[in-house]
N, C-alpha and C positions, 0 to 999 in steps of 0.2 A: 836787393840794393846794398851797396857797400858805402862805407864812410871811412875816412882816414883814421888809422889807429894812433890817435894823439896820445903821447905819454901822459899818464895820470888820469886819463878819461875813464868814465863809467858809462855803460850803455845797457839797455834792457833788450833781451831777445825773448819774444813771446809769440804764442799762436796768433796768426798763421805763419809766422817765421818768414816774413817777406822783407822786413826792414829792421835795422838796429836803431833804437830810439835813445838819443842822448838823455842822461839822467842827471838831475840836479843833485848836488852833494849834501843831502840832509836825510836823516834817518826816517822822518815821517813820510817823505816822498818815496823813499825806497820801500818802506813797509806798505804803503797804500797801493803802489803800482806793482809790487812784487808778490802779491798774495794769490794771483791767479795760477791755476795748475799749469805746469810745464814752462814756467818762466825761468830764465837764466840771467845772471848778472855777468856782463863781460867787462873785465878789468884789464886795462893796459897800464901797468905800473910804470911810473917814471923812475929815474935814478938821479938823486936819491929818492927813496920812497917817502911819501907823506904819511906820517903816523896817524893823522886824523882820518885820512882816506882808508888806510889799512884797517883802522878800528871800525869804520863804517862797513867795509867789505866783510870783515870777520863776523860782525854782528848782524848780518843780513837775516831776513826772515827765514824761518824753517821751511824746508821744501824748495827753496830757491837754489838751483845749481850755480856753480861759479866756473866760468871759463876765463883763464888768464892768458893774455897774449904778451909775451916777453918783449922788452925793448930790443933794439938792434944790438949786434954783437959788441961794438965798442963800449956801450953802456954797461954791459955785463962783466967786463974784465975787472976782476978783483972785487966785484959787488956781491960778497957772500951774504950780507945783511938782506939784500933784496930777495935772494932765493930762500932764505930762512923765513922771512915774513910771508912769502907766497905759500910756502908749505904749511905754515900755521893757519893760513886762511882756509885750508881744506878745499882746494879746487877740485872740480870734477875732471877738468882737463887743463894741461899746461901746453900752450902752443908756441912755436918759435915766432919770431917777429914776422909780421905781415903788414904791409903798408895799408891795404884797404880790404879787410875781410868782408865777405858778403854774408848776409843773413842765412842764405841757403847752405853755405859752407859750414857755418857754425851750427846750424841745425843738424847737419850730419854728425858733427862732433858730439852734440848734446844727446843724441839717441844711441850712440855707440855703447854696447854693453860693457860693464866694468871688467877689467882683467881679472880681478879677484873679488867677486861679489860678496862672499862671507866677510872678508876683512873690511870692505867698504861699508857694509851694513853696521858692523860694530863701531867703526870709526864715526859713522853718522850719529849713532846713539851718543857717543862721547861728546861730539860737537854740540848736541842738543841738551847736554847736561845730564844724560842718563848713563852714568858710568857704572860699571859692574866690576866685580872682582875677576881675577885672572881665570879661575875655573869656570865661572858662569860665562865669561866671554868666549872661552874655548867651546863650551856647549852650544852657545848661540851660533858660532861659526860652523860647527858640525851640523846643526839643524839646517842652516841655509845650504850647506854643501849637499846634505842627504836629501833635501827637498827635490832635487833633480830626479830622484828614483823612488822615494818612499811616498806613501799616500796616507798612512794612518799613524797615530801616536803610539800604538802598540808596536808597529814595525820600527818606529823611531827609537823607542826605548830599547828595543833589542839591538839596533844598530849602534846605540851609544853605550850599551852594556850597563844600563842604569834602569832600575824599576820605574814604572810609571809614577808610583807614589813618591819615590825619592826625587824624581825629576820635577814633579809638580811642587813638592815642598821647597826645593831650591829656588824655583822661579818665584814662588809666593814670598819667600823670605827676602828676595831681592826687589820685591815690588814690581815685578814684570808680568806681562800677560802670560796666560797659561801656555804650556808647550804646544798644545794642539793649534792654538792661534798662530804661533810662530811658524809652525810647519805649513799651515794653510796659506798664510800670507806670503811666505817664501815661494810657494808654488805659484801664487798669483803674480808675484814680482817677476818670476822667470817668464811667465806667459806674457806679461806686459812688454818685456824687452823683445820678445819674439814678434809681438804684434807690431812694434815700431820698426823692426828690421827685416820683416818678410811680408809677402803678400798673402800669406795663408789666411784662410777664413777662421772666424772664431770657433766654428764647429770643428774644423780640422785640428786647431791648436788645443781645443778642449779634449778631444779624443787622445791626442799624443801626450797630454799632461795627466791623463787618467780620469777625466771627468766623463760621465755618461753621455753628455750632450752639451751644446753651447749654452742652453738655458741654465744648466747647473753652474757652469763657469760664471756666467753673467750674474746670477743671483748671489753666488758666494762672494764675488768681488764687490757687489753693491753692499752686501751685509757687513763686510769687514771694513770697507773703505769709503762707502758712499758714492762710488764711481762705477761706471760700466766699462766693458772692454772697448767700446767705441771711444770713450774718453782716454783710455790708456793708449790707444793707437794714435789719437789726434794730438794729445799733449805730450811732448817729448821729454825724455829723461825718466828717472825712477825715484828721485828724492822727494818729489811732490807727492807721489803715491804713498811712500812710506810715512811722510808727515801726516797725510790724511788718515792712514791706519792708526798711527799713534794717537792722533786727536780723537778718533772713534773709541779707542781703548780707554783713553782718559775720561771721556764722557760717560762710558758705561761701567766705570769702576775697575777696569782691567789693568790700569796703571796706577801705581801708588800716588797719593796726593802730592808728596814732595816733587815727584817728577811731573805730574799733571800741571802744576803751577808754573813749570818752565816751558809750557807749550801754550802761551797766551794768544799767539798769532795764528789762529786756525786759518786754513786756506779759504779764500772766498768761494762760496758755492757757485756752481755753474749750472745754468738752466738745463743743460743736456743731461745732467746727472740724475734728474728726477727729483721728486719730493723727498724731504727727509723722512726717515722711518720713525714712527711714533710707537713707543713701547707701552703696551697696556698689560698690566699684571692682574692676574686673577686674585680674588680675596684670599689672604693667607699665604700668597706666594712670597718666597724669600727673595730679597734683592740680590743682585749678583755678588756683591762683596760678602754678604752673609753666607750665600750658598758656597762660595769658594772656601770659606773657613771650614765648612763641613766636608767638602769634596775637593781635594787638591791633586787629583791624579791626572789632570790635564784634559 
């Protein structure tokens, strides 16, 4: 179903992606309705741009993708401020003017793989307040890039020309999850994009991504993100899955407390994802943060 692209309007696009829902312009409504996996905010900025609405869009909940539909051509002439603000809002896609976009059309945009996944991942981190120095940002992008081919942290360290220990130390010093988790999540991210854009089975995608079977793929995805491949195929986009992983890392001590505090709006659980994992530690077992201080090789 389509609705007119009224300049300045906000809408929500969410599973099952059949209708665009008009959104009231207040932060609490946006937060409460935008916490479901695979939800996108659709913004049709007017000219001139309302700074209050821009602040609302830029401060949307983590995991919520942004699709911007530009006003018609006459409104864009000489409107450099609008384009600057749109860029600062960090949209997943910027579309030309459309009088009445349909939910199905926008769903196709939402599931489209990023043109440069490594850069988009580090840009997402910066948007969520997890900024890193230039060298670490370069390493993160290389890990996401190499995840298309590599399967182990040993192979990763060789590909980066850095020892496992040095690599682990750098990530620990930056308060980031260990390199092995970055590698495994990046592999899962690539699989999720293929799930949304092909009809291949989980088993087939698992084999092509280096997993021994579909069960191994499903279990690792659940362990790292709390979601299954069925969720990754049903809920479109990739930012919600990355947010779920960051939240999981924060909850288990893999993300430094200063960063964890910037992730207060965890995605709402979905019944299909299964029950939460309860961690039971044996007597004398070191907690993860303590263990990482002893072993930081990833």
